[in-house]
N, C-alpha and C positions, 0 to 999 in steps of 0.2 A: 674118038674125040681128043683133040690136042689139049692138054692141060697146061695151065700156067704154073710157074714155079714160085712157091712161097717158102721163104727161109725165116725161121724164128731163132733169134739169138737170145737164149735164156729159157731154162726149163722149169721156171718157177710158177707160182700160182697165177700171176697176172697173164703171162703169155699163154699158158696151157688153157686157162679159162677162155681166152679169146679163140683158141682153136676149137674148143668144145662148142662155143656159140657159132662159129663159122661152119662147122660140120653139120649143125642143125639147119643152117640156111642154104648152104651150097656144098653138099658133101663131095661133089665130083668136079669142082672147079679147079682145084690145085693139086699138084704133087708137093707134098709138104716135107721139109727137112728141118729138124730141130737140133741145135747145138746147146749142150748144157755143160757148165764148168764143173759141176759136182758129179760124182760117179753113182748117182741115185736117180730113179724115176721121180716124177713130180710128187712132192709131199706137202703136207699142210704145215707150213712154217710156224703158224701161230700156235700150233699144238706142241712145239718143242718143250714148252714149260712143263706140261704134264709128264712128258718123257723124262725130263730132268728130275722131276719130283718122284719118279717111280710109279706114277699112276697109269702110264701107258708104255707100250714098247714102240720101237721105230716102225715096225710093220703095221702098227695100228694107224699110223698117220699118213700112209701112202695114199694119195688120191687117185693116181692113174698108174697101174702096174705096167710092166713091159708088154703084157698081152694087149693092153689098150692101144698102144702105139702100133703093134703089128696088125690088129684088126682094122685100123684106119689107114693102113698103108703108109705110115709116117716113118721116114728114115731118121733114126735117132743116133746122135753122137754124144755119149756120156763121158764125162771127165775130159772133155776136149774143147776148151773155150776158143771162141773166135778171137784172133789177134789182129786182123785187119779187114777193113771193108774197102773194096775197090768199086766206087760208085760208077766210074766210067765204064768198066767192064761188067758191072752188075754181078759181082762175085764176092763171096766172103772166103777168107783163108783162115784155117784153124791152126791150133798149136802144133798138131802132128803133121802139118803140111797138106792135109786134105782140104778140099774146097768145094763150094757149091754155088751154082748160078741162081739168080733170082729174077723174077719179074716184079715181085713185091717182097719187101723186107720188113720184118717186124722186130723192133728192138725192145726187149724186156729184160734188160741187164741188171735191174734191181739196184741194190745199194750195198755198201760195206760199213762195218762198224767204224765209228770215229775213234781213233787211237790218240789219246791226249799227247801232244808233243812235249813231253817232260822227260828229264833224264831217267834212264832205267826202263823205258817203255819196251825195250827189246829183250829184257831178261826172260829166262825160262819161267813159265808159270804165269805169264801175262798174256791174256787172250781177249778177243771180242766175244760177242754173243749174237750169232746170226744164222748159223746153220747146224747141220747134224754133227760135223766135225768138232765145232765148238762145244756142243752139248756132250759129246763123247769125252772130250778132254776134261770137262768139269766132272763128269761121272767117274772117270779114272782118278782124278786128283782126290776126290772125296774118299777113295778107298785107302789112301795112304797119308793124306795131309789133314791138318786140323783147323787151320785158320784161313779164312777167305775174306777178302775185301771186294765189295762191288762198288765201282765208281759210277754213280748215277742213280738217282731215286725216281726215275721214270718207270714206264710200264715194263720194259725189258729188264731193267735193273732189279725191280722188286720181284719179278717172276724168277730171275736167276737166284736172288737171295733166298727166296722161299724154297726153291728146289734144293739148293745146297744145304740149307738148314734141315730139310727133310732127310737128307742123306747123312746127317750127323756132324756137319761142320759148324764151327763157331763163326758166324757171319757178321760183318760190320758193313753197313752201307754208308758211303760218303756222298753227300749231296750238296750242291752249291746253293740250292734254294732255301727259303725259309720254312717250307713244308713240303711233304712228299707229293709227287705228281702235280707240281705247281702249274703245269700247263693243262692239266685235265681236271683238277679239283680246286675248290676254294679252300681257305685255311681251316675251316671247321671240319670238312670231310677229310682233309689231309691229316688232321690231328687224330681223328677216329681211326683212320687207316694205320697210322703209326702205332697207336695203342694196341690194335689187334695184332700187328706183326711183332711188336715187342713181347707180347704174351707167348709168342712162338720161339722166343729166344734170340731174335734178330736185334742187333744193336744199331743205332743210328747216330751219325755225326752230321748235323745240319750246318749250312753255311760254311762248308769245309772245302777249301780249294786245294787240290793236289799240287804239291810242289815238286816232288820227285819220288821215284821208287827205288828202294834200297835193296841191294843184293848181297848174298853170302859168298863165300869163297868158291863155291861151285858154279856161280853164275845164275843162281835161282833167286827169285824175289823173296825177300824176308820181311819187308815192312813197307808201308806207305807213309810218307811224311807230308803233312799239310803246310800251307804257307804260314800258319800261326804257330808252327812248331809241334803240333799234335803228331804223334807217331803211332801207327796202328799195325800190329803184327799181321803178316800176310804171307802164306805159302802159295796162295793162288790169288791173282788179281783179275777180275772180270771188268773190262771196259764196257760200260753201257751208257755212255755219255752222249749218245746220238748216232745218227747215220749220215752217210754221204752218198748221194746218187752216183752210180757208176756211169760216167759220161765220157770217159777218156776215149773209148773206141769210137763213139759218135763224133767227138770233137776232132779226132785225128782224121776222120773221113770228111771233114769240112761241114758238118751239120751244125746249125746254130745252137749253142748251149749257154745257159746261164746257171741257175741252181740245178737245173735238169735240162734234158733235151727239149727244146721248144716245140710245142705242138699246138695245132688249132683245135677247133671244136669237133673235128673228125678224128683226132689223134694223129693227124698227118704232120710230118715235118715239112720244111719248105721244099724238100725233094718229094714230088708227088708219088714216088715209088716206095718211099720209106715212111713207116709209122713207128711210133714209140708209145709205150704204155707202162703203167705201174710206177714204181718208186723212182725210176730213172727219168721220167717225163715231167716236164714243167708246163702246166696248163694255166693260162691266165695268171702267171706268176706264182703258182702253188705247185709244190711237189708233194703228193700225198703218200703217207707211209702206213695207212690203215687198209685193211682188206676190202671193206665195203666200197670205197671209191674206186679201187682197182677193178672190182667186178662190174661196176657201172661203166667204167671206161671200156671194159672188154666187150660189152654188148654193142656199144657204138662203133668201136673199131671193127668188130666182126661184120657189122652191117655194111660198112664201106668196103672192106675186103671182099665181101660177097657181091659187091657192085650193085647194091640196092640203093645206097646213097641218100637216105632220108634221116639217118640218126644224127643227133647232135649231143655232145657232152657239154653241159653248162657249168660244171663244178658240182661239188658234193657238200651236203651238211654232214659234218663228221660227228661221230659219237665214240665214246670210249667205254670199254668194259675190261676189268682186270681178271686174268685167268689164274686166280689163286683160290684153292679149295676152301670153301667156308667163308669167303669174303666177297660180298656183292657190292659193286659200286658202278656208277654210270654217270656220264656227263654228255651233253650235246649242245651245239650252238654256242652262243655268247653267254656262258654261265656266270660270268663276273658282272656284266652289266655296267651301267654308268649313271650319271646323275639324272638322266632323262628316263630311267627305267624304274619300274616298280618291282620290288623284290619281296616275294612271299616265302617264308620258311617255316618248317615244322620239324621240331627236334624232340627226340625221346632218348635222353642220355642213359636211362636205365636199360632200355632195349638196344642201345647202340645204333639207333637209326636217325637219319637226317634227310630232309628233302628241301630243295630250294628251287623255286621257279622264278625266272626273269621275264617280265612282261613289258612290252613297249607298244604303245598305240593299239592296245587290245589284241596284240599278237604275242604268242609265246615265242621268245627268241632264244631261250636257253634254259637248261635244267641241270641240276647236280644232285645226285642221290647217293646215300650210303645206307646200306641195309636192303630193304625190299626194292628190287629193280624189275619186278615182273612186268610192269607196263612200259618198259623203256622204249620198245618199238613204237608204241602209240605216241609217246611224247616226241620221239624223233619225227614222226609223221606230222605232228602239229607244227613243229618248228620248220620243217621243210616246206610244207604247203602254205604257211602263213595264214592259218585258219583264224577267223575272228572268234575269240573265246568269250565274248560277253555273255552269251547264253549259258555257258557252262562254268563261268568264273568261280562261283561259290563251291563247286565240287571238283574243280580242276586238280587240286592237290591230292585228291583221293583216288585218282586213276580212272581208267576207261569205263569200268562197270558202273561206277557212281555217276560219272559225267554223262553217260549215254541215257540216263533216266530223263534228261532234260531235252532230248532230241526234238520232241514235238513243238517245243517252245522257242526254237531259235530261227524263226522265219526272217528276222531282220538280218541274221548272218547269211542266210541263203540268198537274200536279195543283194548282198554285197558282191560286186564283180570279182573281187579278189579273194572271196571266201570259198572254202571247200566244205561240203557237208561232212558232218562228223563221221558218218559211216564210211564215206569214201576215203577220208583221211586215214582212218584206222586200217581200212582194207589195203591201202596202198603200201603199208609197211609190213604186211604179213608175208 
């Protein structure tokens, strides 16, 4: 049987998950070739933080070892990024001059750390935080250096700060926002998080705008200067101020790009032979940087690559969890709300716990928790499905086990065309 040729550019989590889904649906449809820029098999990028903190080793986070590629007959090019796509000839050309023809092309080129365009950003000791090489550089620096500055108080920045502190460095986080994780938490939860991290020895400078990085006579960074004159000692600077989708390869090939590579609900670009998935893709104006939406995209994309043709990706309800040992936090949906929303909160300062639910038109549209997050998947399901919460309203704050006690009494919700039975909502997120 003649097989079609599928080329995957990008050996990360989104692209390889698509191949896993495709191999379940149509294991014999394609000869598959994968090009990866890194010299490693597919690994769990979101677990780099435990590696940095010394809680896991690199080998522990490998998702698909080299034997997996061999068993599935996949031709793998490691440490060999694609540098050009010839769409007319349906061929990709790699950095070492090798090439591969395709009938279908899947772009999963991911993203790169955003390096602030300030003086001194090319000094030795200034790095991003995105891959194994960055993680190893931080681990090496922690053996001989003492002062680290992390620029960015988002998820990656806080995970980097915690890991470096665990390795004995004195860490200061510079963040432009009024509170930590200001895109994922409200002010109350952000303050609780800051207190917990300060107890681990991490310092924070909020509303701090980086002006320049200062170097020593050897060309290594020695300090970070802020616009207001604050100066923070730094022998290592980790830029964690956001990411930028890697779209240059697609743009040079003539594919439509904005913030990411433009795709439709099938993850297809305007070229019907070319698909894009993950952090490099822009779907309905959104480029997702979290793993759950990427995996949802992978299922739909695999469905169409398998020529089944009935899957649609309509977007994702995003949720956030922080990967710092001993700190549990969670947010989902519109957790800030507006004047048309009802906000219910429950706070226990002694226990260091906080819960906030945002309700509009008898639907849960957002949640923000600090402390006990055990029911987070259930709340995500309620937000995603738009379940009518009137029957469980009084117990909604206390989680799935309590709310499920009211199931026999929510007939009015079951009669609502837009409602989803509680058991089904919970089950859909498991």
